[in-house]
Every structure is written in C-alpha cells, then in structure tokens.
VOVEX-860114 format. One record per residue: x, y, z of N, C-alpha, C, CB in turn. Coordinates in steps of 0.1 Angstrom, whole numbers, plus 5000, padded with zeros to 4 digits. Atoms other than C-alpha are relative to their C-alpha. Glycine has a CB too. Example, Ala and Ser with C-alpha at 12.3 -4.5 7.8 and 13.67 -1.06 7.14 Angstrom:
2
ATOM  neast  nnorth   nup  caeast  canorth  caup  ceast  cnorth   cup  cbeast  cbnorth  cbup
ATOM   5009    4988  5000    5123     4955  5078   5009    5012  5000    4990     5000  5012
ATOM   4991    4989  5000    5137     4989  5071   4992    5011  5008    5004     5005  4986
//
This chain:
204
ATOM  neast  nnorth   nup  caeast  canorth  caup  ceast  cnorth   cup  cbeast  cbnorth  cbup
ATOM   4996    4993  4987    7303     5451  0813   5015    4999  5002    4992     4995  5012
ATOM   4986    5000  4998    7339     5460  0820   5004    4992  5013    5006     5014  5002
ATOM   4995    5007  4989    7359     5438  0843   5007    5009  5009    5010     4988  4996
ATOM   4994    4991  4990    7369     5456  0875   5009    4993  5009    4989     5007  5007
ATOM   4992    5007  4989    7384     5429  0897   5001    4985  4996    4994     5002  5014
ATOM   4998    5014  5003    7398     5394  0894   5005    4993  5013    5011     4997  4989
ATOM   4996    5008  4989    7400     5368  0922   5008    4988  4994    4987     4994  5008
ATOM   4990    5010  5006    7430     5345  0915   5003    4989  5010    5013     5007  4996
ATOM   4997    5012  4992    7433     5310  0929   5012    4992  4994    4987     4991  5001
ATOM   4987    5007  5004    7468     5294  0927   5003    4989  5010    5011     5010  4998
ATOM   4997    5011  4991    7483     5263  0942   5011    5002  5010    5004     4988  4991
ATOM   4989    4998  4990    7514     5277  0959   5005    5014  4999    5011     4990  4998
ATOM   4995    4987  4998    7533     5308  0969   5009    5005  4989    5007     5001  5013
ATOM   4991    4995  5011    7558     5310  0941   4992    5005  4988    5010     4988  4995
ATOM   5009    4995  5010    7530     5314  0916   4994    5013  5004    4988     4990  4996
ATOM   5005    4987  4995    7515     5341  0938   5011    5011  4998    4996     4999  5015
ATOM   4989    4990  5001    7549     5359  0939   5002    5004  4986    5013     4994  5006
ATOM   4998    4996  5014    7553     5358  0901   4988    5009  4995    5001     4987  4991
ATOM   5012    4993  5005    7517     5370  0895   5000    5014  5006    4987     4993  5003
ATOM   5000    4987  4994    7521     5399  0919   5009    5010  4992    5005     5000  5014
ATOM   4991    4992  5008    7549     5412  0896   4994    5002  4985    5014     4994  4999
ATOM   5004    4999  5014    7533     5405  0862   4985    5004  4997    5002     4987  4993
ATOM   5013    4996  5002    7496     5411  0867   4998    5015  4998    4991     4995  5011
ATOM   5002    4986  5002    7499     5448  0870   5004    5004  4985    5008     5008  5010
ATOM   4996    4997  5013    7517     5448  0836   4989    4996  4990    5013     4992  4997
ATOM   5010    5005  5009    7488     5430  0820   4986    5005  5002    4999     4985  5001
ATOM   5014    4997  4996    7457     5443  0838   4997    5015  5001    4997     4994  5013
ATOM   5002    4986  4999    7462     5480  0840   4992    5004  5012    4992     5005  4988
ATOM   5007    4995  4988    7435     5495  0863   4992    4989  5006    4991     5011  4995
ATOM   5008    5011  4994    7418     5461  0869   5007    4995  5013    4999     4988  4990
ATOM   4994    5004  4988    7424     5451  0905   5000    4985  5001    4993     5006  5012
ATOM   4999    5014  4999    7432     5416  0917   5003    4996  5015    5010     4993  4991
ATOM   4996    5006  4987    7435     5394  0949   5004    4986  4997    4988     5001  5010
ATOM   4995    5013  5002    7456     5363  0949   4998    4991  5012    5015     5000  4995
ATOM   5002    5009  4989    7447     5333  0971   5009    4987  4998    4985     4996  5001
ATOM   4991    5012  5002    7476     5307  0973   4995    4989  5009    5014     5004  5004
ATOM   5004    5012  4992    7470     5272  0986   5013    4992  5003    4991     4991  4992
ATOM   4989    5008  4996    7493     5246  1001   5002    4988  4991    4998     4994  5015
ATOM   4997    5010  5010    7499     5227  0969   4987    4997  4991    5004     4987  5007
ATOM   5010    5004  5010    7479     5213  0940   4988    4992  5006    5006     4993  4988
ATOM   5011    5007  4994    7459     5187  0960   4991    5008  5008    5006     4988  5008
ATOM   5009    4991  4992    7446     5213  0984   4991    5008  4991    5008     5008  5010
ATOM   5008    4992  5009    7435     5236  0956   4989    4992  4993    5009     5007  4989
ATOM   5010    5008  5006    7417     5208  0938   4989    4996  5010    5006     4988  4993
ATOM   5009    5004  4990    7401     5197  0970   4990    5011  5004    5007     4995  5012
ATOM   5008    4989  4995    7389     5231  0980   4992    5008  4989    5008     5010  5007
ATOM   5005    4992  5011    7380     5244  0945   4984    5000  4999    5006     4996  4987
ATOM   5014    5000  5001    7344     5232  0945   4993    5009  5010    4994     4985  5001
ATOM   5006    4992  4989    7335     5248  0978   5003    5015  4998    5004     4996  5013
ATOM   4997    4986  5002    7353     5280  0969   4992    5006  4989    5015     5001  4997
ATOM   5008    4995  5011    7336     5284  0936   4985    5001  5003    5002     4991  4987
ATOM   5014    4999  4995    7302     5276  0952   4998    5012  5008    4997     4987  5008
ATOM   5002    4987  4993    7308     5304  0976   5000    5012  4992    5012     5000  5010
ATOM   4999    4989  5009    7318     5328  0949   4986    5001  4992    5011     4999  4990
ATOM   5012    5000  5009    7286     5318  0929   4989    5008  5007    4996     4986  4997
ATOM   5011    4994  4992    7264     5333  0957   5002    5015  5001    5000     4994  5014
ATOM   4999    4985  4997    7279     5368  0958   5009    5007  4989    5006     5002  5013
ATOM   4990    4993  5009    7304     5375  0929   4993    5011  4992    5006     4989  4991
ATOM   5006    4989  5008    7296     5409  0914   5002    4997  4985    5007     5013  5003
ATOM   4999    5003  5015    7290     5409  0876   5013    5005  4994    4988     5007  4994
ATOM   4988    4994  5006    7321     5430  0870   5013    4993  5005    5001     5014  5003
ATOM   4988    5008  4995    7344     5404  0888   5001    4987  4992    4998     4997  5015
ATOM   4997    5013  5006    7361     5373  0873   5008    4992  5010    5007     5002  4987
ATOM   4991    5009  4993    7378     5343  0888   5010    4993  4991    4991     4989  5008
ATOM   4989    5007  5008    7411     5330  0875   5006    4989  5008    5011     5011  4996
ATOM   4994    5012  4994    7423     5295  0884   5012    4996  4992    4990     4988  5001
ATOM   4988    5005  5007    7459     5286  0876   5006    4989  5007    5011     5012  4999
ATOM   4995    5012  4994    7473     5252  0882   5010    4993  4991    4988     4990  5003
ATOM   4989    5007  5007    7504     5232  0872   4994    4987  4993    5012     4997  5008
ATOM   5004    5013  5006    7497     5204  0847   5008    4988  5007    5002     5000  4985
ATOM   4992    5010  4995    7526     5184  0862   5000    4988  4990    4996     4995  5014
ATOM   5001    5012  5008    7522     5148  0849   4986    4996  4995    5006     4988  5007
ATOM   5014    5003  5004    7484     5150  0844   4998    5001  4985    4991     5009  5008
ATOM   5005    4998  5014    7467     5147  0811   4995    5014  4999    4990     4989  4996
ATOM   5004    4986  5001    7463     5183  0799   4985    5001  4998    5007     5006  4989
ATOM   5014    4999  5003    7428     5178  0785   4991    4995  5011    4997     4992  4987
ATOM   5007    5006  4989    7416     5157  0814   4999    5010  5012    5005     4987  5005
ATOM   4999    4990  4989    7428     5183  0840   4992    5012  4997    5014     5004  5002
ATOM   5008    4988  5003    7413     5212  0821   4985    4997  5000    5003     5005  4986
ATOM   5014    5004  5000    7380     5193  0817   4995    4999  5014    4998     4986  4993
ATOM   5004    5001  4986    7379     5186  0854   4998    5014  5006    5011     4993  5009
ATOM   5002    4987  4995    7384     5223  0862   4987    5007  4994    5012     5009  4996
ATOM   5012    4995  5006    7357     5232  0837   4987    4994  5006    5000     4997  4985
ATOM   5011    5006  4995    7334     5207  0852   4996    5005  5014    5002     4985  5001
ATOM   5002    4995  4986    7338     5220  0888   4992    5013  4999    5013     5002  5007
ATOM   5007    4987  5002    7328     5255  0876   4985    4998  4995    5007     5009  4990
ATOM   5013    5003  5005    7298     5241  0857   4990    4995  5011    5000     4990  4988
ATOM   5008    5006  4990    7286     5222  0887   4994    5010  5010    5008     4990  5008
ATOM   5005    4989  4991    7282     5254  0907   4993    5011  4993    5011     5005  5009
ATOM   5007    4990  5007    7266     5273  0879   5008    5012  4995    4988     5005  5007
ATOM   4991    4990  5004    7296     5294  0869   5004    4997  4985    5012     5003  5009
ATOM   4996    5002  5014    7302     5298  0831   5015    5003  4999    4992     5010  4991
ATOM   4986    4998  5002    7338     5296  0819   5003    5006  4986    5007     4987  5002
ATOM   4996    4994  5012    7357     5314  0792   5001    4989  4989    5014     5006  5001
ATOM   4998    5011  5010    7364     5280  0774   4987    4995  4996    5008     4989  5006
ATOM   5013    5005  5005    7327     5272  0773   4993    5009  4990    4991     4999  5012
ATOM   5005    4991  5010    7322     5301  0750   4990    5011  5004    4994     4992  4990
ATOM   5009    4990  4995    7300     5323  0771   5006    5014  4999    4995     4997  5014
ATOM   4995    4986  5000    7303     5360  0765   5000    5007  5013    4991     5008  4990
ATOM   5000    4994  4987    7295     5367  0801   5006    4990  5010    4985     5003  5004
ATOM   4994    5010  4992    7318     5341  0815   5005    5006  5014    5012     4993  4993
ATOM   4996    4996  4987    7328     5342  0852   5014    4995  5004    4990     4996  5010
ATOM   4988    5007  4996    7357     5318  0854   5010    4998  4988    4997     4986  5006
ATOM   4990    5004  5009    7390     5314  0835   5009    4990  5006    5008     5013  4995
ATOM   4991    5010  4996    7409     5282  0839   5013    4999  4991    4993     4986  5001
ATOM   4987    5001  5008    7446     5281  0829   5010    4991  5006    5006     5014  4999
ATOM   4990    5010  4996    7473     5255  0831   5014    5005  4998    4999     4986  4994
ATOM   4985    4997  5002    7511     5261  0836   5005    4986  4995    5007     5005  5013
ATOM   4996    5012  5006    7526     5234  0813   5015    4999  4999    4993     4997  4987
ATOM   5007    5009  4991    7541     5215  0828   5000    5006  5014    5007     4987  5001
ATOM   5000    4993  4987    7550     5238  0857   5004    5015  4998    5011     4993  5009
ATOM   4997    4986  5001    7556     5274  0865   5013    5003  4994    4999     5006  5014
ATOM   4987    4997  5005    7592     5272  0857   5001    5000  4984    5010     4990  5005
ATOM   5000    5000  5014    7584     5266  0820   4998    5015  4995    4988     4992  4994
ATOM   5001    4986  5004    7574     5303  0819   5013    5007  5001    4989     5006  5009
ATOM   4987    4994  4999    7609     5312  0830   5008    4997  4987    5008     4995  5012
ATOM   4994    5003  5012    7623     5293  0801   4995    5007  4988    4999     4984  4997
ATOM   5006    4993  5011    7599     5312  0779   5005    5015  4999    4985     5000  5002
ATOM   4995    4987  5000    7615     5345  0789   5014    5000  5006    4991     5010  5008
ATOM   4986    5002  4994    7652     5337  0793   5007    5014  5002    5008     4992  4990
ATOM   4994    4987  4998    7661     5374  0790   4997    5005  5014    4995     5010  4990
ATOM   5004    4996  4987    7642     5380  0823   5009    4992  5010    4985     4997  5003
ATOM   4991    5009  4991    7662     5350  0839   5014    5006  5001    5000     4986  4995
ATOM   4986    4995  5000    7695     5365  0828   5001    5014  5007    5005     5002  4985
ATOM   5000    4987  4993    7685     5399  0841   5000    4998  5015    4988     5009  4996
ATOM   5000    5003  4986    7677     5384  0875   5012    4993  5005    4988     4991  5003
ATOM   4988    5008  4997    7707     5361  0875   5011    5001  4989    4996     4985  5003
ATOM   4991    4997  5012    7735     5376  0853   5010    4990  4997    5007     5013  5004
ATOM   4990    5010  5003    7757     5346  0856   4995    4988  4991    5005     4994  5012
ATOM   5006    5011  5008    7733     5324  0836   5004    5001  4985    4984     5001  5001
ATOM   4996    5001  5014    7743     5313  0801   4988    5005  4991    5004     4986  4996
ATOM   5010    4996  5009    7724     5331  0773   4996    4990  4989    5004     5013  4993
ATOM   5002    5010  5011    7726     5300  0751   4990    4989  5004    5013     4994  4997
ATOM   5009    5011  4996    7702     5278  0771   4988    4998  4991    4995     5003  5015
ATOM   5012    5002  5009    7671     5284  0749   5004    4994  4987    4993     5014  4998
ATOM   4996    5006  5012    7691     5273  0719   5003    4985  5001    5012     5007  4994
ATOM   4998    5015  4999    7697     5238  0733   4987    4993  4997    5005     4997  5015
ATOM   5012    5007  5004    7673     5213  0719   4990    4996  5011    5004     4987  4992
ATOM   5009    5004  4989    7659     5201  0752   4993    5011  5007    5008     4992  5010
ATOM   5007    4989  4993    7650     5236  0763   4993    5009  4989    5010     5008  5008
ATOM   5004    4991  5011    7639     5250  0729   4985    5003  5001    5003     4994  4987
ATOM   5014    4998  4999    7602     5245  0735   4996    5000  5015    4992     4989  4993
ATOM   5002    4999  4985    7594     5257  0771   4990    4990  5006    4996     5014  5004
ATOM   5011    5008  4994    7562     5237  0776   5003    4985  4997    4987     5004  4994
ATOM   4998    5014  5003    7578     5205  0763   5013    4994  5006    5001     4998  4985
ATOM   4987    5004  4994    7609     5202  0786   4997    4987  5008    5005     5011  5009
ATOM   5003    5013  4993    7611     5166  0798   5007    4999  5013    5004     4989  4990
ATOM   4993    5003  4988    7620     5153  0832   4998    5009  5011    5014     4998  4997
ATOM   5002    4991  4989    7606     5180  0854   5006    5014  4997    5006     4995  5012
ATOM   4995    4987  5004    7608     5217  0845   5007    5007  5011    4988     5009  4996
ATOM   4993    4993  4990    7617     5230  0879   5013    4994  5003    4991     5001  5013
ATOM   4987    5007  4998    7644     5204  0883   5010    5004  4990    4998     4985  5000
ATOM   4991    4996  5010    7659     5214  0850   5005    5015  5003    4993     4999  4986
ATOM   4996    4986  4997    7658     5251  0860   5009    5001  5011    4987     5008  5003
ATOM   4991    5000  4989    7674     5244  0893   5014    4995  4996    4994     4990  5011
ATOM   4987    5005  5004    7702     5224  0877   5008    5011  4993    4999     4988  4991
ATOM   4993    4989  5008    7710     5253  0853   5005    5011  5010    4990     5006  4990
ATOM   4996    4990  4991    7711     5278  0881   5011    4996  5010    4988     5005  5009
ATOM   4989    5005  4992    7732     5256  0903   5014    5000  4993    4997     4986  5005
ATOM   4987    5000  5008    7758     5252  0875   5005    5014  4999    4997     4994  4986
ATOM   4996    4986  5001    7759     5290  0873   5004    5006  5014    4989     5008  4993
ATOM   4996    4995  4987    7766     5293  0910   4989    5005  5009    5010     5010  4999
ATOM   5011    4995  4992    7731     5301  0923   4993    4988  5006    4990     5008  4991
ATOM   5008    5010  4993    7710     5282  0948   5007    4987  5002    4986     4998  4992
ATOM   4993    5012  4998    7736     5257  0957   4993    4990  5010    5014     5003  5005
ATOM   5007    5009  4990    7715     5244  0986   4985    4997  4995    5000     5007  5013
ATOM   5014    5003  5005    7683     5242  0964   4993    5013  4996    4992     4993  5011
ATOM   5007    4989  5006    7661     5265  0944   4990    5006  5010    4992     4996  4988
ATOM   5010    4993  4992    7642     5291  0965   4990    5006  4991    5007     5011  5009
ATOM   5010    4997  5011    7611     5292  0944   4994    5014  5001    4990     4989  5000
ATOM   5007    4987  4998    7594     5323  0959   5010    5011  4996    4995     5001  5014
ATOM   4990    4990  5003    7626     5343  0957   5002    5001  4985    5013     4998  5007
ATOM   4998    5000  5014    7632     5333  0921   4988    5006  4992    5002     4986  4995
ATOM   5012    4995  5007    7596     5340  0911   4999    5015  5001    4987     4994  5006
ATOM   5001    4986  4998    7597     5375  0925   5011    5007  4992    5002     5004  5015
ATOM   4989    4993  5008    7631     5384  0909   4997    4999  4985    5013     4994  5004
ATOM   5002    5002  5014    7623     5369  0875   4988    5007  4995    4999     4985  4997
ATOM   5012    4994  5004    7588     5382  0874   5001    5015  4998    4989     4998  5010
ATOM   4998    4985  5001    7600     5418  0880   5006    5003  4987    5009     5004  5011
ATOM   4993    4998  5012    7621     5414  0849   4992    4996  4987    5014     4993  5000
ATOM   5007    5006  5011    7596     5397  0827   4993    5011  4991    4989     4990  5005
ATOM   5009    4993  5009    7580     5413  0796   4990    4990  4995    5009     5007  4988
ATOM   5010    5010  5004    7548     5393  0791   4998    4999  4985    4987     5003  5007
ATOM   5002    5000  5015    7546     5402  0754   5011    4991  4993    5000     5014  4995
ATOM   4989    5007  5006    7579     5383  0748   5001    4985  5003    5013     5006  5004
ATOM   4998    5014  4996    7573     5350  0765   4996    4990  4990    4991     4998  5013
ATOM   5002    5010  5010    7576     5320  0743   4991    4988  5004    5013     4995  4995
ATOM   5008    5011  4995    7557     5296  0765   4985    5001  4995    5000     4999  5015
ATOM   5013    5000  5005    7524     5286  0749   4990    5001  5011    4997     4987  4991
ATOM   5010    4999  4989    7506     5282  0782   5001    5014  5006    5003     4989  5011
ATOM   5000    4986  4995    7518     5316  0793   4993    5009  4991    5015     5005  5002
ATOM   5007    4992  5010    7506     5331  0761   4985    4999  5001    5005     4997  4986
ATOM   5014    5002  4998    7472     5316  0767   4995    5008  5012    4997     4985  5002
ATOM   5004    4991  4988    7471     5333  0801   5000    5014  4996    5010     4997  5012
ATOM   4998    4986  5003    7483     5366  0787   4988    5004  4991    5013     5002  4992
ATOM   5011    4996  5009    7456     5366  0760   4987    5002  5008    4997     4989  4989
ATOM   5012    4999  4992    7428     5359  0785   5000    5013  5009    4999     4987  5009
ATOM   4999    4988  4991    7440     5386  0809   5000    5013  4992    5013     5000  5008
ATOM   5000    4988  5008    7446     5411  0782   4985    5004  4995    5009     4999  4988
ATOM   5014    4997  5004    7410     5407  0770   4992    5005  5011    4994     4987  4994
ATOM   5007    4995  4988    7397     5412  0805   5003    5014  5003    5003     4991  5012
ATOM   4996    4987  4997    7417     5443  0808   4994    5011  4991    5015     5001  4999
ATOM   5006    4991  5010    7400     5459  0778   4985    4998  4998    5007     4999  4987
ATOM   5015    5003  5001    7365     5444  0782   4992    5011  5006    4997     4986  5005
//
C-alpha cells in the first residue's frame, strides 16, 4: 500500500523548521504533519503515550517518523530505546524488518547542525560570508564525527564570519539553510539514512 501521509515527531522547533523546507523535496505528493516538542527529554517522556494513541487509529497508509538528536547518548542504546517504545505499543518499525512497518526512528548524529556541515554549499548560499574551506579542515571533514558539540562549532564559524554575534538563532538558520539544501548532496551519514527511508516511502 502506498504511503499517503507521515506524522513527524521532533524534539524542537529548529528541526521542524528544517524539515518544512526539505520534506517536500523528498516526499513529492506524500503529505506530512510535524509535531515539535520542548526538547529531547519531553519527546522521550511523551513518546510512549503518543505512539500508543497512534496505534489505535493510524490509517494503514500513514507512517510515523521520529527524529531525535543523539547528543552524548550511546547511538545503539538510544535507537534500541526508540525501537522498544514502538514495540511495546504494537507498532512495527522499519528497522525491525517488517514490510508493513508503521514507525521509522532516525537519529541526528550528534545534532541537527551536523547536517549543515554535510551540505556546506547550502550554508554558503544562506550565509555568503562563510568560508568555503571549512569542510576541508580535518575536524569538520566527517559531519557526524565533529567533536565538542556540533551546534557550538557551527555557531563559532558563523560568528567568525560576522553572523549571529549575540548567539545562533537556530530556527532562523534552519529555515534559511534548509531552503538551500539539496538532500541528494548531503555528506552526513545520519542525514543519508533519513533520506533513504523517506525516499522509499515516497515511492512505495
């Protein structure tokens, strides 16, 4: 059965802002609704009850997408926890191998800003004063392996270029950069995993 709609659960408004710009590029005619939360702890706290609610009425042609930052958590443990929450309420997940899965769990590693490092051309288009050489620096070469906090590193780079001198405005940055993003070019492994899952839903 073709996927017609996706319910998207995210931890904060900057992820919502980014997804509103890139999901239409990936999903075609598939509709979506994004539900932001007040941070990662709230999303994790509410996720069991939200998924339980969905389990009672979700149409067969709908899917649920959960996106959460890994931050400093163990990647495998966090993904297992998300998978376990879905299983407890009787919802199959894409990772469990079911062909009729209802839930897709995806991690931003370690944070949303890693996806910006993965498409530096989009960052430069949004903020023309940014150096084009940042991705060639060893510490930024692998977007999902940037040490010491991805958003802090991103903020430092923008400040040095004259942007956000009073602090990174995350929602504004997400909206501007997302508008410029080409999902097919992103080098972040965690973004590519999201893109593959969404692309398959768009053609299923």
